[in-house]
C-alpha positions in Angstrom: -106.8 -209.2 -156.5 -109.3 -211.3 -154.5 -107.7 -212.9 -151.4 -107.6 -216.7 -152.1 -108.5 -219.2 -149.3 -105.5 -220.9 -147.8 -104.8 -224.6 -148.2 -105.8 -226.6 -145.1 -103.1 -228.1 -142.8 -104.4 -231.5 -142.0 -101.6 -234.0 -142.6 -99.6 -235.3 -139.6 -96.4 -237.4 -139.6 -98.2 -240.7 -140.3 -100.2 -239.4 -143.2 -97.1 -237.7 -144.7 -95.1 -241.0 -144.4 -98.0 -242.9 -146.1 -98.2 -240.4 -149.0 -94.4 -240.7 -149.4 -94.6 -244.5 -149.4 -97.5 -244.4 -151.9 -95.1 -242.7 -154.3 -92.0 -244.8 -153.6 -93.5 -248.2 -153.2 -95.4 -247.9 -156.5 -95.3 -249.5 -159.9 -91.6 -249.1 -160.1 -90.9 -252.0 -157.8 -92.8 -254.3 -160.1 -91.0 -253.1 -163.3 -87.7 -251.3 -162.6 -85.7 -254.3 -161.3 -85.6 -256.0 -164.7 -84.1 -253.0 -166.7 -81.8 -252.3 -163.8 -80.5 -255.9 -163.7 -80.0 -255.7 -167.5 -77.8 -252.6 -167.1 -75.8 -253.7 -164.0 -75.8 -257.5 -164.1 -74.3 -258.7 -160.8 -74.0 -255.1 -159.8 -77.7 -254.6 -159.3 -77.5 -254.4 -155.5 -74.5 -252.0 -155.8 -76.7 -249.8 -158.0 -79.5 -250.0 -155.5 -77.1 -248.9 -152.7 -75.8 -246.0 -154.8 -79.4 -244.9 -155.6 -80.2 -245.1 -151.8 -77.2 -242.9 -150.9 -78.1 -240.2 -153.4 -81.8 -240.4 -152.4 -80.8 -240.0 -148.7 -78.7 -236.9 -149.5 -81.6 -235.4 -151.6 -84.1 -236.3 -148.9 -82.1 -234.6 -146.2 -81.7 -231.5 -148.4 -85.5 -231.4 -149.2 -86.5 -231.9 -145.6 -84.3 -229.0 -144.4 -85.6 -226.7 -147.2 -89.2 -227.7 -146.6 -88.9 -226.9 -142.9 -87.6 -223.4 -143.9 -90.1 -222.8 -146.7 -93.3 -224.8 -145.8 -95.1 -223.8 -149.0 -96.6 -225.8 -151.9 -94.3 -226.3 -154.8 -91.2 -228.1 -153.4 -88.0 -227.3 -155.2 -89.7 -224.7 -157.4 -90.0 -222.6 -154.2 -86.6 -223.6 -152.8 -84.8 -222.7 -156.1 -86.6 -219.4 -156.4 -85.8 -218.4 -152.8 -82.2 -219.6 -152.6 -80.9 -219.4 -156.2 -83.1 -217.0 -158.1 -86.2 -217.0 -160.2 -84.9 -218.8 -163.2 -83.6 -221.8 -161.3 -86.8 -222.2 -159.4 -88.7 -221.9 -162.7 -86.5 -224.5 -164.3 -87.0 -227.0 -161.5 -90.8 -226.4 -161.6 -90.8 -226.8 -165.4 -88.9 -230.1 -165.3 -91.2 -231.4 -162.6 -94.5 -230.4 -164.1 -93.8 -231.5 -167.7 -91.9 -234.7 -166.7 -94.3 -235.8 -164.0 -97.4 -235.1 -166.1 -96.0 -237.7 -168.6 -95.3 -240.0 -165.7 -98.9 -239.6 -164.6 -100.1 -240.8 -168.0 -97.6 -243.7 -167.9 -98.8 -244.8 -164.5 -102.4 -244.7 -165.6 -101.6 -246.8 -168.7 -99.7 -249.2 -166.5 -102.7 -249.7 -164.3 -104.9 -250.1 -167.4 -102.6 -252.8 -168.8 -102.8 -254.8 -165.7 -106.5 -254.4 -165.0 -107.8 -254.9 -168.6 -105.1 -255.2 -171.2 -107.5 -255.0 -174.1 -108.9 -251.7 -172.9 -105.9 -250.1 -171.2 -106.5 -246.6 -172.5 -110.2 -246.6 -171.3 -109.2 -247.9 -167.9 -106.4 -245.4 -167.7 -108.7 -242.5 -168.4 -111.2 -243.8 -165.8 -108.5 -244.1 -163.2 -107.3 -240.5 -163.8 -110.9 -239.2 -163.5 -111.5 -241.1 -160.3 -108.3 -240.1 -158.6 -108.6 -236.5 -159.7 -112.1 -236.5 -158.0 -110.6 -237.9 -154.8 -107.9 -235.2 -154.8 -110.5 -232.6 -155.5 -112.4 -233.5 -152.3 -109.4 -232.7 -150.1 -105.9 -233.9 -149.3 -107.2 -235.9 -146.3 -109.4 -238.0 -148.6 -106.3 -238.7 -150.7 -104.3 -239.7 -147.6 -107.1 -242.1 -146.5 -107.1 -243.8 -149.9 -103.3 -243.9 -150.0 -103.3 -245.8 -146.6 -105.4 -248.6 -148.2 -103.3 -248.7 -151.3 -100.0 -248.9 -149.4 -101.4 -251.7 -147.2 -102.3 -253.8 -150.2 -99.0 -253.2 -152.0 -96.9 -254.0 -148.9 -98.9 -257.2 -148.3 -98.4 -258.4 -151.9 -94.6 -257.6 -151.7 -94.3 -259.5 -148.4 -96.0 -262.5 -150.1 -93.5 -262.3 -153.0 -90.5 -262.2 -150.6 -91.8 -265.1 -148.5 -92.6 -267.2 -151.6 -89.2 -266.7 -153.2 -87.0 -267.0 -150.2 -88.9 -270.0 -148.9 -88.8 -272.0 -152.1 -86.4 -274.7 -153.2 -85.5 -272.5 -156.2 -83.9 -269.9 -154.0 -80.1 -270.0 -154.2 -77.9 -267.6 -152.2 -75.1 -268.1 -154.8 -77.1 -266.0 -157.2 -76.6 -263.0 -154.9 -72.9 -262.8 -155.5 -72.2 -259.1 -155.8 -69.9 -258.0 -158.6 -69.7 -255.5 -161.4 -70.4 -257.7 -164.5 -72.1 -254.7 -166.1 -69.2 -252.4 -165.2 -69.2 -249.2 -163.2 -71.3 -247.5 -165.9 -73.8 -250.3 -165.8 -74.1 -249.9 -162.0 -74.6 -246.2 -162.3 -77.2 -246.6 -165.0 -79.1 -249.1 -162.7 -78.8 -246.6 -159.9 -80.3 -243.9 -162.2 -83.2 -246.3 -163.0 -83.8 -247.3 -159.4 -83.4 -243.7 -158.0 -86.9 -242.8 -159.2 -88.3 -245.4 -157.0 -87.1 -243.3 -154.0 -88.0 -239.9 -155.4 -91.6 -240.1 -154.0 -90.4 -238.4 -150.7 -90.7 -235.2 -152.7 -94.5 -235.5 -152.5 -94.2 -234.8 -148.7 -92.2 -231.6 -149.3 -94.4 -230.5 -152.2 -97.4 -230.6 -149.8 -95.7 -228.2 -147.4 -98.8 -226.0 -147.0 -101.0 -228.9 -146.1 -98.8 -230.4 -143.3 -99.4 -229.6 -139.7 -96.3 -228.1 -138.0 -94.1 -228.6 -141.1 -90.9 -227.6 -139.4 -91.2 -230.7 -137.3 -93.4 -233.0 -139.4 -91.5 -233.0 -142.7 -88.0 -233.6 -141.4 -89.4 -236.6 -139.4 -91.6 -238.0 -142.2 -89.1 -237.9 -145.1 -86.4 -240.2 -143.6 -88.9 -242.6 -142.2 -90.7 -243.0 -145.5 -87.3 -243.3 -147.4 -86.0 -245.9 -144.9 -89.1 -248.1 -145.2 -89.0 -247.9 -149.0 -85.3 -248.8 -149.0 -85.9 -251.9 -146.8 -88.8 -252.9 -149.1 -86.8 -252.6 -152.3 -83.7 -254.3 -150.8 -85.9 -257.2 -149.5 -87.7 -257.7 -152.8 -84.5 -257.4 -154.9 -82.7 -260.0 -152.8 -85.7 -262.4 -153.0 -86.2 -262.1 -156.7 -82.4 -262.3 -157.5 -82.2 -265.5 -155.4 -84.7 -267.2 -157.7 -84.0 -265.7 -161.1 -80.4 -264.5 -160.8 -79.1 -261.4 -162.6 -79.5 -262.7 -166.2 -83.0 -264.2 -165.5 -84.1 -261.0 -163.9 -82.8 -258.9 -166.8 -84.8 -261.0 -169.3 -88.0 -260.9 -167.3 -90.9 -258.9 -168.7 -92.8 -259.0 -165.4 -90.0 -259.7 -162.8 -92.1 -260.3 -159.7 -94.6 -262.5 -161.5 -91.9 -264.5 -163.2 -90.1 -264.9 -159.8 -93.1 -266.4 -158.0 -93.8 -268.6 -161.0 -90.1 -269.8 -160.9 -90.5 -270.3 -157.1 -93.2 -272.8 -157.8 -96.1 -270.6 -156.6 -98.0 -269.9 -159.8 -101.2 -269.2 -157.9 -99.6 -266.0 -156.6 -99.2 -264.6 -160.1 -102.7 -263.0 -160.3 -102.1 -261.5 -156.8 -98.9 -259.9 -158.1 -100.8 -258.5 -161.1 -103.4 -257.0 -158.8 -100.7 -255.6 -156.6 -98.9 -254.0 -159.6 -102.2 -252.3 -160.7 -102.9 -251.0 -157.2 -99.3 -249.8 -156.9 -99.6 -247.9 -160.2 -102.8 -246.3 -158.9 -101.0 -245.2 -155.7 -98.2 -243.7 -157.7 -100.7 -241.9 -159.9 -102.6 -240.5 -156.9 -99.4 -239.1 -155.4 -98.2 -237.7 -158.7 -101.4 -235.8 -159.4 -101.1 -234.3 -155.9 -97.5 -233.3 -156.5 -97.9 -231.9 -160.0 -101.0 -229.9 -159.0 -99.3 -228.3 -156.0 -96.3 -227.3 -158.1 -98.7 -225.9 -160.8 -100.3 -223.9 -158.0 -97.0 -222.4 -157.0 -96.0 -221.5 -160.5 -99.4 -220.0 -161.3 -99.0 -217.8 -158.2 -95.9 -216.3 -159.8 -97.5 -216.1 -163.3 -95.2 -218.7 -164.8 -98.4 -220.5 -165.6 -101.9 -219.0 -166.1 -102.9 -217.1 -162.9 -106.4 -218.8 -162.9 -104.7 -222.1 -161.8 -103.7 -220.5 -158.5 -107.3 -220.6 -157.2 -108.0 -222.5 -154.0 -111.4 -224.1 -153.4 -113.2 -222.3 -150.5 -114.7 -225.5 -149.1 -112.2 -228.2 -149.8 -109.1 -226.0 -149.6 -107.3 -227.6 -152.5 -105.9 -226.0 -155.7 -109.0 -227.3 -157.6 -108.4 -225.6 -161.0 -104.8 -226.8 -161.0 -106.0 -230.4 -160.1 -108.6 -230.3 -162.9 -106.2 -229.0 -165.4 -103.6 -231.6 -164.6 -106.2 -234.3 -164.6 -107.5 -233.2 -168.0 -104.0 -233.1 -169.6 -103.2 -236.5 -168.2 -106.5 -238.0 -169.3 -106.0 -236.8 -172.8 -102.5 -238.2 -172.9 -103.6 -241.5 -171.5 -106.4 -241.7 -174.0 -104.5 -240.9 -177.2 -100.9 -242.1 -176.7 -98.8 -244.8 -175.1 -96.2 -242.8 -173.2 -94.9 -245.7 -171.1 -91.9 -246.0 -173.3 -91.4 -242.3 -174.2 -90.8 -240.6 -170.9 -87.0 -240.8 -170.7 -87.0 -237.0 -170.4 -88.9 -237.4 -167.1 -86.0 -239.4 -165.6 -83.5 -236.7 -166.7 -85.8 -233.9 -165.6 -86.3 -235.3 -162.1 -82.5 -235.5 -161.6 -82.1 -231.9 -162.7 -84.9 -231.1 -160.2 -83.0 -232.6 -157.3 -79.7 -231.1 -158.4 -81.4 -227.7 -158.0 -82.7 -228.9 -154.6 -79.2 -229.8 -153.4 -77.8 -226.5 -154.7 -80.5 -224.7 -152.8 -79.6 -226.6 -149.6 -75.9 -225.8 -150.1 -76.7 -222.1 -149.5 -78.3 -222.7 -146.1 -75.0 -222.7 -144.3 -71.2 -222.5 -144.9 -69.9 -225.2 -142.5 -68.8 -228.5 -143.9 -71.3 -230.4 -141.8 -74.1 -228.5 -143.5 -72.7 -228.7 -147.0 -71.4 -232.2 -147.3 -74.7 -234.0 -147.9 -76.0 -231.5 -150.5 -72.6 -231.8 -152.3 -72.8 -235.6 -152.4 -76.4 -235.4 -153.5 -75.9 -232.8 -156.2 -72.8 -234.6 -157.7 -74.7 -237.9 -157.5 -77.7 -236.5 -159.4 -75.4 -235.1 -162.1 -73.6 -238.5 -162.4 -76.8 -240.5 -162.6 -78.4 -238.1 -165.1 -75.6 -238.6 -167.6 -75.4 -242.3 -166.9 -78.9 -242.6 -168.3 -79.3 -243.8 -172.0 -78.3 -241.1 -174.5 -81.9 -240.9 -175.8 -83.1 -240.0 -172.3 -80.4 -237.3 -171.9 -81.2 -235.8 -175.3 -85.0 -235.8 -174.7 -84.6 -234.4 -171.3 -82.2 -231.7 -172.5 -84.6 -230.7 -175.2 -87.5 -230.4 -172.8 -85.5 -228.2 -170.5 -84.4 -226.1 -173.4 -88.0 -225.5 -174.5 -88.8 -224.4 -170.9 -85.8 -222.1 -170.7 -86.7 -220.5 -174.1 -90.3 -219.9 -172.9 -88.9 -218.2 -169.8 -86.6 -216.0 -171.8 -89.5 -214.9 -174.1 -91.7 -213.9 -171.1 -88.8 -212.1 -169.5 -88.1 -210.0 -172.7 -91.8 -209.2 -173.0 -91.9 -208.2 -169.3 -89.0 -205.8 -169.7 -90.5 -204.2 -172.8 -93.8 -203.6 -170.9 -91.9 -201.9 -168.1 -90.1 -199.6 -170.6 
């Protein structure tokens, strides 16, 4: 086989943190608080805290594994190396299939905010543009993400100031309870967890980070910590104006909150921020899915042609083009925003495998306690999701496992 060029290590700590933030502080902050409040009621902040704890355990596990295995692919690589080929494959399958649907959903979300009447056309244009940016090199993607993150953080800061500084803000609405029950708080945690899952983009880009053994363990907790502060601040501000019931009934929670706070002129700014946030999430998702596709193609779990690395730009260009094409077709032909419950379930399976992989790195309680909490937390949140999400996610995983079994049988027959 022809020796492929290597990916270029250009990302430092700052760029890695920004890429993680571009994933975490994305469209979820503009949309997830409403459904989470509907599930948890007064337990919304409890759900946010649970999601943060599970995310911290997962982030610690991912950072340790990424320092040990600084290769593209994230948990696909960790599962393969620590648990065996099948578990790595299952993690990669859950990530690629689920996050490809998430890419289309983010593109459509941006389209709905930018031009509601032509959401599909705008979504396809966004996918084409961001795929082209990624094709030109990971550093170009990092530069664009810096601008996106700056805009989104500025908009969110304006929302917090407008809400907390208004006469409509009432600290009594922040009374923490469990009106939705323990199950409701866990369901909210499951919905909010995915807001924090973007730190995986940092680990997935392991071959493009300078000094990964040092950079990734530093970047992951910093990005996660900033995202947690942002989510907590926005959740408190919006709850203080709308309360749990008002937030649960809001179709556009942040826009409704600033309107209720008496600052209707900020609503268009919030809509622009939501569109930009969706584009930031899409950019990071395409990066992550294409790198996992690259890793799986190297092992022939996906077509080997997708393992090619561009000799000039040093990116997995065929994988990026393939992911972009699939996402563009999905965004052009279907509205997948309400049909990606399996993605939520699949991501939690992905992180369960990451924690199981980290468990094998040592035998001392100090090494194993966080992976144990993270793994059990992922399982609990996965089965706290709506039944339709669990069934859809299980079906997708079963299809992937079946495909793996068929290839394995064919491989054994060829050897014989």
